[in-house]
N, C-alpha and C positions, 0 to 999 in steps of 0.2 A: 778908078772905081771897085774897079778888082780890090785894090790896096786897102779902101775905103770899107769893102764889103770885111775884107779879111780881118780889117780893125772894129768889128762891129760885132764879128761872133762871139766873142767873148761878154759882152756887155749883153747880147740877145741869149748864150746860156744862161749866164747866170740867172737873169730875171723869170727865164721857163723854170728853171732848179727853185728859184724860192716858190715862186708860187705853186706846184710840187709838194716843196716841206710846208705851206702855207696850209694846202688839201687835206695834205696830212693828218696836221694837228687839229683843225679841224673836226677832220672824220673819228681819230681820239677822242677828242673831249666829246661826243653827241652821240659816239656809241659807252662812255662810261658813265653813269648813271651819276647822278648829286642823290645826297642824303639828304634826305625832308621834300624833294623834286615827287611829287607824283607819280615815277616814274618806280620810285621806292616802294606804292605802295596799289601790288596789285589784287585784281578779286580771283574769287575764286580760293583755287590751289594755289597759285602764287603765294601769298603771304608775304610774311612781313620783309622786306628788303632782302628777297629775294629765302628766303628759307619761310616751310611751311607749319602753319600751325594749326592745332588738335581743333576738328569740327565744335560746333558747340552741341550742347548737349538734345535730345529730342525730345520730347513730353516725355512717350514712354522712359527714357531714362530718370526719372526727378523721384518714383516712384522710390527705388535706391536709398533715397534718402529716408536717414532714419527718424521714427516718429516721436511723436512730443510725450514724454511719460504722464503717465496717469499715477494720480491719487491709488493707495491702496485703501480699498475696502474692508477687508476679513478681522474680524471680533473675532478676540481670543476670549476665551473665560478662563478664570482665574483656575491652580489646580486644587489647591482648596479654601472650601469656600466659609469663611468666619464668620458664623451669627457674633449679633450686634449683642454687646452683654452692660447691662447696665452696673455701674458701680456706686455705691451708697459711701459719703461724706461720715455718716451715722452724726450728721447733723440737721437731716429730713425732719425731725419733729423739735426743736426747738428756736426761739425765736430771740435774732440777736437783741443782745440791749446794747452791747458797747465791740466797734471794728476800729479804731488804729492799727500804727504799722508803729511797730518800737524793733528795737533788738531785745535780746534776753541775754542774759548774764545767769552764768548758778556759782556759787563759791563752795569749794572744791577744797574742802579739811585736811586731807592730804598732803598737801601742795600748796596750802599757804594762801589764797592764790583764787585769783577771777575769770572763770575761760567761758571764751562764748558759746551759746547754746545757737544761737543763729540767727539772723532778719525775716522776721517776718509778719502775720498778723495777728494781733493780741484781741481778742474778744469773750468777751461774757454771755453768753447765752444763759435762758432758760427750758427748759420744756417742756413742752406745750399740755403735756397730764401729770408730773407731782410737782408743776411749779418748781423747783429745785433749780441753783445755779451753777453754773461751774465755768473756770478758767479754763479757754483752751490756747493755745500758739503755733501757731506751722510755720514752717520754715517756707518763705519763699521760692518756686518754682520747684521744689519736691512733694511740696506739702508735711513732710515730714514732721509730727508729732513730738514739739520741745518741750512744751506745757503741759499739763491736762488734767486738772483736779476738783474736785468740786471748796467751793469758797465757804470757809470755818468763821462761825459768828464769834466777832473778835478781833481778827485781828490786826493787824496794826501798818500800819502803810505808813512809811516813813521815808525822807528825803535824804539821801545817800551822800553823804556827804558837805552838806549846805547845794547838792545841784538840785536847783530845783526842776530837773527835766530829768533828772535819776529820781527812779522808788526802788527800796526794797522790801522784803516781805519773806517772812517762811509758812510754810505748808506742808505740805505730805502729798505730794506727786506721783502721780502715776505711767508720766510717758512712759517711759521704759519698762511699762507693763507689770511692774511690780508700783507695792507701795515704802516708800520712804521718801524720810525730810530731807525737805530742800532749804535752800538760804538762798533766794531770787534776786534780779536788777535787772529790771526792767527803764529802759532807758527811750527816749520820744521826740521828736523837732523839736518841742519846744514847752513852754509850762503849764500852756492850756490842756496841749495835749494832757499829759501828764497826771493835771486836777482833774480833768475829766474820767481815766481811766482811773483813779481812787475813787472818784464820788462812785463808779459804776461799782466796781469793785466791795467798795464797803454792801452796797443798799444790797447786794447779789448777800453776800454776809447778812443783815440783814434780812433778807428774804427768805434765808434757811434757818432760821433761828427753831422757829414755831416746827417748821417739817423734820428739825433730828431730835425734836424731844420726845423722851418714852411715853409708852401709852399708859395707861392705868390700867386698864388689864394685866399688864407685863401678861400681852400675847410671843408666843414665839413666830409670828407668821410676818409679811412684813415688815411690819410696821420693827418690829422686836428685831427683824437683823437689821436695818437702818441706823437702832441702838447700839448693835455691838458697830459695826461698824463705825458709827459716830464717837464711839467709847478707843479704837483705837488710831481716830485722827489724834483723838486728845491727847496719847500716850504719845506719842510719836514727837507731837507738837512741844510735850513739855520732857519729853529728849532730847528735841535737836541741836543743838552747839551753837552757838551764834556767834561769829568773829565778820570784826568790821576791815576790808580791805586797808591793805599798810599807805601808809598817805608818800 
């Protein structure tokens, strides 16, 4: 019996040792928290997984947040006050008999060539008081005067080089603020527009014919000045040299 007991001691001791080892493993497993388990999330100051986090903001701390931007309602007066100025074109007392778009050329005798004056509105205007008719052409956008003259009776208007859209005529123009003979060529978008211009221009000359005649009494008043102006225009037309454009 004692031999049997001695032979069984090792097996009993081994069972006790294995039991203690298993108990220590369970204790280690229980003491070490598993990530994601309920034990890793603690309330209060424990924080997350043993780390302490910032405490939630109180209501009084929300006042430190930046306020919304407000629109500026301030008004600033200009340093210099500019008054509105009425600009007159010189056409306020005239009736428009014709207003069509065209391209204007003038013949330069020194260079023996045509040069473009500009693109703009071609007008035949009649004064409401004196009833005289004049031709006016302003360049578009800049409104610079490119042609401005009294329509003389008997002015001949002809097609230029057989082109029905282009018309040539001579005149004594005052666009550059000095009277000088000019040979103009006006080109229109269609032959119909060209014929409208020709009729209006010739009718303007017929209207001016009796208005430019000298008076019988030979007074040196306003009618006498008109006579001198008409004579100057006639002399300028007589001296003007007309040369056709080279084909």
